[in-house]
NUVO-516394 format. One record per residue (C-alpha): x negated, y negated, z. Coordinates in steps of 0.001 Angstrom, whole numbers, plus 500000, padded with zeros to 6 digits. Example, Ala and Ser with C-alpha at 12.3 -4.5 7.8 and 13.67 -1.06 7.14 Angstrom:
<kolnus>
487700504500507800;486330501060507140;
</kolnus>
This chain:
<kolnus>
165673884789342112;165016881123341300;166868880077344307;164966882082346769;163087879368348323;166274877420349081;167669879641351866;166090881725354790;168349885249354298;170775887068356560;168533887682359380;167617884010359964;167446883358363458;166461886878364297;163229886963366449;160916889921366006;157615890693367768;155302893488365724;152514895193367642;149941895450364937;149906898536363305;149087899922359690;151413901330356743;155303901827357637;155295899269360718;154100896518358817;156471897544355755;159559897204358173;158337893849359479;157797892612355911;161472893729355172;162723892288358238;160798888761357492;162021889020353851;165227888962355189;164695885721357144;163758887053360721;161033884857362492;158269887668363000;155298887452365105;152543889971364508;150104890755367226;146431891762366115;142965892052368038;141048889005368936;137997890639367343;140037889950363765;140717886399364456;139982884091361625;139725887113358971;141732887218356054;144147890220356287;143263893539354204;147011893523353513;148277890435351979;151569891688350762;152552894008353833;151588890972356192;153506888450354340;155913886025355786;155148886098359701;152874884368361981;149878885919363447;148791886131366753;145753887603368407;145969889109371894;143993891753373527;146908893998374788;144382896232376766;143554893394379060;146355893084381715;146589889474380954;147370890075377138;149876892632378083;151423889976380399;151542887691377147;153140890307375428;155805890794377932;156663887023378058;157198887142374301;159396890084374769;161727888036376926;162258885411373952;162637887942371011;165410890219369800;163452893213368623;160101894693369120;158147896914366599;155324899121367651;153591902117365723;151309903888368465;151251907461369254;153645908556371857;152624907102375331;150168904565374113;152697901678374633;153591902838378161;149883902977379113;149497899304378072;152535898373380380;154603897747377061;156834900734376849;160750900661376439;161373900641380242;159021897561380922;160267895672377946;163858896403378318;163596895367382112;162504891982380840;164986891953378098;167938894040378258;169231893208374903;166011893966373256;165795896237370252;162688898567370731;161720899882367444;158906902854367471;157460904173364263;155623907596364345;155003910199361901;156288913374364330;158756911391366486;158493910645370273;158878914369371047;158206917842369523;155363920169369363;153645917732366971;154358914710368527;150585914035369767;148970915273366779;147247912946364317;148596912649360796;149181910602357667;152082910210354807;150926913280353385;150960915571356204;154350914356357487;156169914943354059;154393918341354000;156260919652357023;159424917908356195;159682919855352944;159199917100350307;155708917650349242;156309921435348596;159225920465346570;157170918134344139;154864919346340986;154709921897338589;155674925559339109;152357926939338327;150294924108339739;149655922279343145;152098919743344742;151840916294343343;151154913599346095;153804910716345435;151744908023346667;152711907207350176;156046906118349310;158072909200350603;156615909322354300;155450905787355078;157664903606353110;160931905298352627;160933907678355409;159157905486357916;159435901694357311;162427901338355518;164457903952357988;162821901675360933;164171898612359546;167659900203359246;167389901207362652;166531897959363784;168992896001362106;171640898619363612;170439898102367151;170639894278366460;174303894590365495;175167896860368403;173464894328370719;174985891441369495;178441893080370092;177825894696373313;174620892749375044;173052896183375155;169345896972373711;168165900358372947;165149902337371642;165055903212368117;162760906410367545;162030906413363586;159990909408362550;158623909819359123;159399913694359180;162899912733360040;163229909870357555;161657912280354660;164036914980355648;166839912498355492;165878911498351912;166275915238351017;170040915277351711;170955915612348330;168463918551347514;169732920431350472;173342919790349367;172407921413346017;170544924240347718;173263925026350067;175772925519347046;173249927599345152;172467924878342446;168769924490343663;166079927115343833;163668926666346733;160465926485344644;159091923561342862;159148922747339160;162215925062338180;165106922825339159;167044919998337323;165376916924338861;161950918315339411;160711918337335918;162033921724334666;164799920351332763;163648919305329293;165763916501329428;164606914933332754;160898914585332776;158112912658331341;156423913280327833;152906912371326853;152581910203323677;150100909938320936;148213907103322707;147969909489326079;150827907186327702;154327908528328607;157786908145328122;160442909071330799;163324910933329659;166451911148331887;169395912306329738;171185914339332568;175001913540331365;175815915163328192;176621911657326252;173137910620327041;171967913944325812;173856913919322963;172168910033322094;168747911714322747;169197914323320255;170698911833317642;167752909504317891;165274912501317451;167383913913314640;167798917208316986;171738917165316759;171952920234314182;169152922392315813;170658925335317540;167734925257320082;169429922235321721;173028923274321414;173474924396325057;171864921784327406;172068923725330515;171046927233329254;167821927268331556;166384930269329501;165851927879326620;164547925087328700;160689926194328229;161189925974324375;163315923002324177;160285921173326417;157777922407323984;159639920955321153;160274917638322757;156733917576323519;155679918107320026;157964915360318758;156849912673321545;153080913467320817;153680912051317036;154226908558318383;152731906085320675;154635905329324135;155371901676322742;156556902788319460;158978905196321232;159964902517323330;161331900352320233;163008903503318836;165067904017321967;165650900436322625;169429899807322927;170253903420322220;171584904178325696;169884907743325863;168014907213329098;164626906884327726;162095904432329340;158525903886328878;156259904730331851;154474901467332766;151586900898334903;151771898591338119;150938895383336186;152806896483333099;155799896815335186;155486893220336347;155468891961332989;158187893791331469;161038891663330088;163689893095332338;161817892422335517;160636889198334613;164452888175333909;165319889204337322;162444888088339243;161785891481340415;157921890552340681;156569887245341911;153210885755342005;150461884566339439;147422885731337708;145206884047340452;146688885696343619;148260888739341596;151863889995341791;153973891309344538;157429892548344608;160348889879345393;162371890546348485;165482893020348051;168057893436348077;169771890305347127;172631888569349008;175189886188347680;175938884116350946;172448884059352480;169904884441349795;166347885558350788;163315883022350415;160334883550348331;157609885496350169;155496883318352056;151723884361351958;149996886059354805;148054883743356989;144811884527358226;144746886879361472;145482884822364651;146242881550362772;149181881106364902;148018881810368260;147825878415369949;151645877553368386;153135880804369488;151452880791372963;152649877203373392;156173878310372601;156396880444375637;154782877760377967;150986878213378066;149293874982378265;146290874146375980;144109874702378815;145394878084379763;145145879116376167;141378878057375988;140591879789379164;142338883128377752;140094882341374550;136977882133376622;137747885333378350;138293887024375052;142002887975375733;143015885676372782;141299884824369564;
</kolnus>
């Protein structure tokens, strides 16, 4: 990661217009920017000059403040549409159209445009106009109900499954695929990325197991949902945890050797589900005898697929993550994840700090031909910040 600053990444030369939103849309724009795209984010003039509330999600792009509800502001956005390769918006279905910035209007201005739409429920369907958040989208998609203990409530997996994985990551893939198609054919298109769809897609492996009778449609009773004693987290004497993930028999055998359990009959049949509760209880007793870091030292280099469960800041300081540059930053500005994945021929750049909102308004407007006097007149009218 030491040479990230020396190159722009595989999307160098790609221009993206981001109509400001929250969560998955900015995450998608961050990913595209991390990979070298020139992303311009549009926010409201009232926010001009303020520091962003999302310094990591908003990193690496320029900031423009325009009132899209004003016809003059929408006209500016359409002029930007003419010179970009992709647009990202995260409004509810129909809002962009009411602003005069829907797909039809934008593709008329730029037939090669990739128009990325980010929503929770999708552009159509009975719930399309309903409000929601990550938790409601993953609930309806089936993921939330599959996570948690069998005798307890579903466990919220932060907002990773819906917002980031099923939303922003899916939209980024869709935009890049659309760009590939546009480069080959000259034809733009709409990319409809819904968090419910993306969450369902991430469940592909589970549905495969379910269809073959290797998964029970209840949480907390399956191989990968915490029921298996060799694939779960255990509390240690310091109330911290270790993660045990020895699915394969050779790793399971190494776990037993480290814990001196090879000769215990209870552990003889790894996949005998009738023994799992007793096996889990026994392992819980053992892991409770030492601290998390003591166990990490015991398992270091043993190849048993056991790791300490780290906090956010602990993870940034872990030797493996430090060696790879998985996180970047310093104590003053905090740490943040570095761009990923990594490219051999077109390495990505180091993250560029998020600018203050609207910091690039004049420069961006000048690039599409607005004179300083025009920009000032628009600012006096409150159209730009």
